[in-house]
N, C-alpha and C positions, 0 to 999 in steps of 0.2 A: 370291578369289585361289586358284589351284590350286598344287600342289607344283611343277608345271612352270613356272608363271609366276614363282615365287619363286626367282630365280637367286641362290643363295648365293655364287657366285663373284664376283658384282658387288655384293654387299651389304657395305659397308665399315664397318658399325657392329656388329661381333660383340659378343655379350653375355657378361658375366660375372655372378657372383652375389655378393651381400653378405648379411651377417646382417640379420635384421629390424631390430635396433637401429641398425646402421650405415646401412642403407638409409633408415630414417626420418630419421636425422640429416642424411644427405647431401642429401635433398630439402628438409628444413625450413630448414637454415642458409642456403640460397640464396633464400629468400623474403623479400620486403620487407614487414614487418608494421608499418612506421612509421605508416601511415594506417589501420590496422585498429582498429575500435572495441573489439575484444576485447583489445587491448593498450594502449589509451589510458585514462587516468583521465578522469573527468567534467571535471575542471578543465583537463586538457590540451585537450580538445575545446572547452571554453568559451573558453580562451585563443586557440585558432586562429580560432574564430568571431568573437571580439572584434576580432582584428587583420585580419580579412578586409575588403575594401572593401564599403561599404554595409551593414555589419553592424547587425542589430537584435537585440542580445544578449538582451534580456528576452523578445522574442517569437519567437525563432528556433525553428522546428519541429525542427531537428536536435538541439538540446539537449533538447527535450522527449522526443523519441524515445529518445535515449541514456539519459536519466534513467529512463524507463519500462523500457528494456532492462535497465539495471543492477539495478533493483528486482526484475524478474521472473527474472533469470538469475544464479544464484550458482554459479560453476564455477571450476575452475583452468585456467590457460592450457594446460598440458600435455595435459589431457584433450581440450580443444577441438582442439589441433593433431593429436592422434592421430585424432580423428574425421574431420578434413579429409583426413588421409592415407588412411584407409580409404575415404572417398568417392572419392578419386582412383584407388584400386585398383578401385573398383566401376564406373568409367566408362572404364577402359582407359588412363588417363594414366600409370599405373604397373602393372607386371606382377610376378607372384610365382610361385614354384614351391614344391612341398611333396610329402610322401609321403602318398598316400591312406590313410585309416584305415578299417577295420583294416589294419595293415601286415604284410606277410610279409617274411621276411629278404632275399629276392632282389629285392624290388620296386625300381623306379626312381622317382625323383621325377617329377612331372608338372606341367604348367602349370595353375595354379589358375584355374578359370572365373571370369569377372567377376561372375556373378550370386551367387556364394558371398559376395561382399563387401557385397552390397546390404543384408543384415540380419545382418552377421557378428558372431559372438561370438569375439573375438580375445583369446587369453591371451598378453600381451606377454612375460611371464616365461618361459613354456614354448615360445614361438614356435609356437603351435597355433591353428588357426582352424576354426570350424564355421559352416555356413550353407547354406540351400537343401537340407537333407538330406544334405550332404556334410561330411566332416571331413578335415583335413590336419595333419600334424605336420612339424616342422623347416622352418618357412616361411622362405624366403629371397627377397630382392628382386633382380629382374633389373636389370642396369645395363650399358649399352653401354660398352665400354672407351674409346670416343672421347668420352664425355659430358663436357661442361664442368663438371658437378657434381664431378668428380674432380680438377680442377686445384688445385694447391697444397694438397692434403690428404694424410693418411696412412691413409686407409681401406684395408682389405684387400679386394681384389676377386679372387675365385676364378674359374678357368675354368668355363664352363657344363658341368655334368655331363651324362652321357647321360640323356636324358629318355624316359619311357615314353609310349606312345600313350594319349591320354585323350579319348574322343569329345566330352564336353561342352565342351572347350576347343580342339577341332581348328581351328575357323575362326579363333579368336583366335591360335593358334600360327602359322598360315599368314600372318595379317595382319602379324605382326612378323618373318616369315621365319626362324623357328627350326625346324629339322628335329626329328622325334621320335626321332632316333637321332644325337645329337651328342656324339662322344667329346671328352673334355677335351683341350685343346691346351696344350702346355707350350712357351712361347717367351718367355724373358727375364722382364721385369718383370710380364707378364700371367700368368705361370704359377702364381702363388700360392706356397704353402709346402708342401714335401714332395711325396708322391705322392698325388694326389687319389683314386686307386682304393681306398685304405684309410681315407680321412678320416672317412667316416660311421661306419665300424666303430670307429675310434679314439674318436670322440665318444661313441658308445654305451657303450664301456668306461669312458671317463673319467667320464661321468655316474654310472655304477654304482659307481665306486671312489673318487671324489674325497673322500668323507666318511670314509674309513677311516683317515685320519691318517698315510698313508704319506709318507715323505720322497720328494723328487722322483725319485731313482734307483729307489726301490722302486715308486713309482707307474708309472714308464715300463715297468718289467719286468712289472708286473701287467697293464698295458694290453696289452703285446705278447702275453703268454700268453693273455689273454682273446680278443683278435682272432684269434690263430692257432687257438684251439680252436673259436671260433664259425664260422670260415670254412674249417676243415679244411686249414690251411696247414702245409706241412712245412719252410718256410724263413723266415728273418727278413727277406727282401728287402722293402724299403719300410717296415720296422718298426724301424729303428735308433733309438737313444736320441735322436739329434739331430732326426730326423724327428718322432718323437712329442712331443718337447719343444716344437718349433715349433707343432704343433697345439694343445698344451695352453696355450701362451702366448696363442694366438688365442682359445681358448674362455674363458680367464679374462678376457681383455679384453672379450669380449662380455658376460660376467657383470657386469663393472664398469659397462658402459654401461647395462645393464638396471636396475641399482640406482640410477643417477643420475636 
C-alpha cells in the first residue's frame, strides 16, 4: 500500500496510544482462557474428560499429554500471558510505538518494527524493548479509539503523537494507515489529559524528581521549572499545576499497574 492509497479521510479507526501496562491489560482481559491448558488444573481437565460423551478416562491421551506438559513446564500464568502478548506484537496483531535509542531530546516516537518483537528483551517496568539490533524506550501500545476493547473500561487513551519516519517499519505504518507526521488531535473524550505537547517532558522530569520527597505542590513547581529549562520555554503555558497534576496522576496509575 502506498501513501496515496491510504486515504486517511476515509479511515474511521483513528488510533490513540495506551501505556504498556494498560495496553497489555486491555487485550488480555478480553480473552477467554476458560479452555486453555495453561489456566486449568489437571483435575479440571480430568473432570471435563470424564463428563464428555464416550469418555475413556484411564486411557485418554489428552490427560496423558496434560500430565506430561505439567511435569515439563513450571511457570507462572502472568509470564505466559506476557509471552503471548509479545508474540501478537511480533505478527502484527498489535502495534506499538517508542523512542529509538540512543535518543536525542528532539526525537519523535516511531512505529516499532515487528521483527524487533520476534526475539525481544522487554523490560516491563521501564517500558523498554530491544531486539534485532534495535532498542526503544517509552513503549506505548496503539489502540483504535473505536476498538471494542475500550467499552465499559476506564483506560486512559491518549491522542497519537506526531510520529517520526522510520524506514524499518515504513511498510507496517502504511498497512495500518498511520501517517509519519500525525499531530495530536484534541476533541472531547479522546483528547486525553492536559496538553500532549509537554507530556513527554513532564514524564522525564517526574521520573527524575519523584524520589526527592517533595509535597505535591513542590513537585509540580519543580517539574515545571525542569521542563521550561530543558526546552528553553519562557512561559508557563501548558504547564499549570492542574495540567501537571493530571499527568502525575496518570504516571502514578501506570506505576501501580506495573507493580500488580
